[in-house]
N, C-alpha and C positions, 0 to 999 in steps of 0.2 A: 077511146074516150079521153078527152083532154080535161084537165082540171086546172082552173085558175084560182089562185088564192091571193087575197089582199090582207095586209096587216092593218088592223084598226087599233088606234091608241098608241101608247108609248112603246118604244123598243130601245134596245141597247146594243151597240156594236163596238167592238174594240179591235185595235190593230197595233202592231209595234211599228215604231218609226225607225228609219235608217239611222245609223250612228252619226252620219254627217249632216243631220237636219238641225235647223235653228229653232229650238223649241220656244224661244221667247217671241218669235214673230210669226207664229202659225195663225192663219185666219180662216174663217168658215162663213159661208153664206147659204141661206135657204131661200130659193126663189122658185115659185110654182111647183113645189114638191121635190125639187132637185137640190141635193146638198152638195156644195162644192167646197172642198177643203184644200187650201194652199199651204204647202209645207216647203219653205225655202231652204236651200242648202246653206250651211254655215260657211262663213268665209274661211279660207285656208289660214291656219294659224302660222304665223311667221316664227321662224326659229329665233330665239333670243341668244345673243352672245353676252356672256358675263365675264368680265375681265377679273382675274384673281391676281392680286399682287401680294408679295410677302417675302 
């Protein structure tokens, strides 16, 4: 016997993001019941050289 269930109403789902994700530019789209979430990678941080004189 197979059983199929469908959720009706609101639901909540959570996940953790990778540490190299750009949280400021996340986008999501719901089309025909399919949720598409785009999580871009953050640009590589450039090392900064600071000159110390003294």
